[in-house]
C-alpha positions as CSV (number, residue, x, y, z in Angstrom):
1,M,0.5,-20.9,9.4
2,K,-0.4,-17.8,11.3
3,T,-3.1,-15.5,9.8
4,K,-1.9,-12.1,8.9
5,K,-3.7,-9.1,10.3
6,I,-3.9,-5.6,8.9
7,S,-5.3,-2.2,10.0
8,L,-6.1,0.2,7.2
9,I,-6.3,3.8,8.3
10,V,-8.3,6.1,6.0
11,P,-8.2,9.9,6.5
12,V,-11.5,11.5,5.6
13,Y,-12.1,15.2,4.8
14,K,-15.1,16.5,2.8
15,A,-15.8,13.1,1.4
16,E,-19.6,12.9,1.9
17,S,-20.4,12.1,-1.8
18,F,-18.0,9.1,-2.1
19,I,-16.8,7.8,1.3
20,R,-19.5,5.2,1.7
21,K,-18.8,3.6,-1.7
22,N,-15.0,3.8,-1.2
23,L,-15.2,2.1,2.2
24,E,-17.4,-0.6,0.9
25,E,-15.0,-1.2,-2.0
26,M,-12.0,-1.2,0.4
27,K,-13.8,-3.8,2.5
28,K,-14.5,-6.0,-0.5
29,S,-11.0,-5.8,-1.8
30,I,-9.1,-6.2,1.4
31,S,-11.2,-9.1,2.6
32,K,-10.0,-11.2,-0.3
33,I,-6.4,-10.9,0.8
34,F,-6.7,-10.5,4.6
35,P,-9.5,-12.3,6.4
36,N,-8.5,-10.6,9.7
37,Y,-8.6,-6.9,9.1
38,E,-10.1,-3.6,10.2
39,I,-10.6,-0.3,8.5
40,I,-10.4,2.9,10.6
41,A,-11.9,6.1,9.1
42,V,-10.5,9.2,10.7
43,I,-12.9,12.1,10.2
44,D,-11.1,15.5,10.0
45,G,-13.7,17.8,11.3
46,E,-17.4,17.7,10.7
47,V,-17.6,20.0,7.8
48,D,-20.1,17.7,5.9
49,N,-21.9,14.4,6.4
50,S,-18.8,12.2,5.9
51,K,-19.0,10.8,9.4
52,K,-22.7,9.8,8.9
53,E,-21.9,8.2,5.6
54,A,-18.9,6.3,7.0
55,E,-21.1,5.1,9.9
56,K,-23.5,3.5,7.5
57,V,-20.9,0.9,6.7
58,L,-19.7,0.6,10.3
59,S,-19.3,-3.0,11.5
60,K,-16.8,-5.0,13.5
61,T,-14.2,-4.3,10.8
62,F,-14.7,-0.6,10.7
63,Q,-14.1,2.2,13.2
64,V,-15.0,5.9,12.8
65,I,-12.9,8.3,14.7
66,D,-13.8,12.0,14.9
67,K,-11.9,13.0,18.0
68,A,-8.9,14.1,15.9
69,A,-10.8,16.9,14.2
70,K,-8.7,19.8,13.0
71,R,-5.6,18.7,15.1
72,G,-3.1,18.0,12.4
73,I,-1.7,14.9,10.7
74,I,0.5,13.8,13.6
75,K,-2.3,13.8,16.2
76,K,-4.7,12.1,13.7
77,N,-2.1,9.3,13.1
78,N,-1.5,8.8,16.8
79,A,-5.3,8.7,17.5
80,S,-5.6,6.0,14.8
81,R,-2.8,3.9,16.1
82,K,-4.3,3.9,19.6
83,K,-7.6,2.7,18.1
84,S,-6.1,-0.1,16.1
85,R,-7.0,-3.5,17.5
86,L,-5.2,-5.8,15.1
87,A,-2.0,-4.9,13.4
88,K,1.3,-3.8,14.9
89,L,1.7,-0.4,13.3
90,I,5.1,0.5,11.9
91,K,6.2,4.1,12.7
């Protein structure tokens, strides 16, 4: 049986106080269901320390993207899809 793969894309804006805990909880929960996964945190501008907090949990299953800052939801989604390594994304 083929192992399912998943990419979880998480938009992040002004989440400094809770993003680290949320990403760790996502990792814990998703790893129980999908052993082959990645979580992509898309930082929308550097208005706080969300990027630094997200990078604290960065590993092979996490990516932090900040290039899509203040560019709108369509461009952020496209940037995330290009960075996805695992899952075929459905438009």
